[in-house]
C-alpha positions as CSV (number, residue, x, y, z in Angstrom):
1,X,49.1,46.2,271.2
2,X,51.1,47.0,267.7
3,X,48.8,46.6,264.4
4,X,49.4,43.3,262.5
5,X,52.1,43.4,259.8
6,X,49.8,43.6,256.7
7,X,48.0,46.4,258.4
8,X,51.1,48.3,259.0
9,X,52.1,47.8,255.3
10,X,48.5,48.6,254.1
11,X,48.5,51.7,256.1
12,X,51.7,52.9,254.9
13,X,50.9,52.0,251.3
14,X,47.7,53.8,251.3
15,X,49.6,56.9,253.0
16,X,51.9,56.9,250.0
17,X,48.8,56.5,247.4
18,X,47.0,59.2,249.1
19,X,50.3,61.4,249.4
20,X,51.0,61.0,245.5
21,X,47.1,61.5,244.8
22,X,47.0,65.1,246.4
23,X,50.0,66.4,244.4
24,X,50.3,67.9,241.4
25,X,52.7,66.5,238.8
26,X,53.7,67.3,235.2
27,X,51.6,64.3,233.7
28,X,48.1,63.4,234.5
29,X,48.1,59.9,236.5
30,X,45.9,57.7,238.8
31,X,47.5,56.0,241.7
32,X,46.2,52.6,243.2
33,X,47.2,50.8,246.1
34,X,47.2,46.7,245.8
35,X,49.0,43.8,246.9
36,X,50.3,42.4,243.1
37,X,51.4,44.6,240.4
38,X,49.2,44.3,237.4
39,X,50.1,43.9,233.6
40,X,46.7,44.2,232.3
41,X,46.4,48.0,231.7
42,X,44.9,49.8,228.4
43,X,46.4,52.4,226.3
44,X,45.7,55.9,227.8
45,X,47.1,59.1,228.0
46,X,47.4,58.8,231.9
47,X,49.9,57.1,233.6
48,X,49.2,54.4,236.3
49,X,51.1,54.5,239.5
50,X,51.0,51.3,241.5
51,X,51.8,51.1,245.2
52,X,52.4,47.8,246.7
53,X,54.1,46.6,249.9
54,X,57.1,44.9,249.8
55,X,59.2,43.9,252.7
56,X,59.4,44.7,256.2
57,X,62.5,44.2,258.4
58,X,62.0,44.0,262.3
59,X,64.7,43.0,264.5
60,X,65.0,42.6,268.2
61,X,66.6,45.9,268.8
62,X,64.0,47.9,266.3
63,X,61.1,45.8,268.2
64,X,62.1,47.3,271.4
65,X,61.9,50.8,270.2
66,X,59.1,50.6,268.0
67,X,60.9,51.4,265.0
68,X,61.9,49.4,261.9
69,X,62.1,49.7,258.0
70,X,59.2,49.0,255.5
71,X,59.7,48.9,251.5
72,X,56.9,49.9,249.3
73,X,57.2,49.5,245.7
74,X,56.1,52.7,243.6
75,X,55.6,51.3,240.1
76,X,55.4,54.2,237.6
77,X,53.5,52.4,234.2
78,X,52.7,53.2,231.1
79,X,51.3,51.2,227.9
80,X,53.0,52.1,224.8
81,X,50.1,53.2,222.4
82,X,50.4,50.8,219.3
83,X,53.2,49.0,220.2
84,X,53.1,45.4,218.8
85,X,55.2,42.5,220.6
86,X,58.7,42.3,219.5
87,X,58.6,45.8,217.8
88,X,61.5,47.9,219.0
89,X,60.5,51.2,220.9
90,X,61.7,54.2,219.9
91,X,63.6,56.0,222.7
92,X,61.9,59.2,222.1
93,X,58.8,57.8,223.2
94,X,60.2,56.0,226.4
95,X,62.1,59.0,227.6
96,X,59.0,61.1,228.8
97,X,58.0,58.1,230.8
98,X,61.0,57.8,232.8
99,X,61.3,61.4,233.3
100,X,58.0,61.4,234.9
101,X,59.3,58.6,237.0
102,X,62.2,60.6,237.9
103,X,60.1,63.4,239.2
104,X,58.0,60.8,241.2
105,X,61.2,59.3,242.4
106,X,62.4,62.8,243.5
107,X,59.3,63.6,245.4
108,X,59.3,60.2,247.3
109,X,62.9,61.1,248.3
110,X,62.4,64.4,250.0
111,X,62.1,64.1,253.4
112,X,60.1,67.6,253.5
113,X,57.4,66.2,251.1
114,X,57.0,62.6,251.7
115,X,56.9,61.9,255.3
116,X,53.7,59.6,256.0
117,X,51.7,60.7,259.2
118,X,48.7,58.6,260.3
119,X,46.9,57.9,263.6
120,X,49.2,54.8,264.1
121,X,52.5,55.7,262.4
122,X,55.1,58.2,261.1
123,X,57.4,57.2,258.1
124,X,60.2,58.6,257.0
125,X,61.8,57.7,253.8
126,X,65.2,56.7,253.9
127,X,66.4,55.1,251.0
128,X,65.0,54.4,247.1
129,X,66.3,52.0,244.6
130,X,64.9,52.3,241.0
131,X,64.6,49.8,238.4
132,X,63.2,49.5,234.9
133,X,61.4,46.4,233.9
134,X,63.1,45.7,230.5
135,X,61.0,42.7,229.8
136,X,57.6,44.0,230.7
137,X,58.8,46.6,227.5
138,X,60.0,43.9,225.2
139,X,56.9,41.5,225.5
140,X,54.2,43.8,226.4
141,X,54.9,47.2,225.3
142,X,54.7,48.5,228.7
143,X,57.2,50.9,230.3
144,X,57.4,50.1,234.0
145,X,59.7,52.1,236.2
146,X,59.7,50.8,239.9
147,X,60.9,52.9,242.8
148,X,61.2,50.7,246.0
149,X,61.1,52.9,248.7
150,X,62.3,52.3,252.2
151,X,60.9,53.9,255.2
152,X,61.8,54.0,258.8
153,X,58.5,53.6,260.6
154,X,57.9,54.9,264.1
155,X,55.0,53.6,265.9
């Protein structure tokens, strides 16, 4: 019997979190898996990478072959140190954060580095869409770059 929906999404999100944590990147970070993105983060010299399950698409054909797509939201977050509400953020401060997000995006989009294998599933990245949350930057001083990574799951 197949694992329930949340178990599959949880397993994939945890696999991505573990994969990121095991790698060395240009910046210090900590990765956490959760069910909701949080805004209450402290000013720190480390980046936060939140891994949150998104959507799962199952149709009759994919159900028959036990293959379907899941989207996981991987958000690279950093609070701007000393930024107050309404203050315009200098682009030179945001650039390194978006550069780091690009590094994570490139890693997650590479089939050689980001295939997830667990006891119950194999997941291959097939698509990604990256967006920057301008509202969080303007109101909270938080740079948040979301990478929605779609994986095809084989179970």
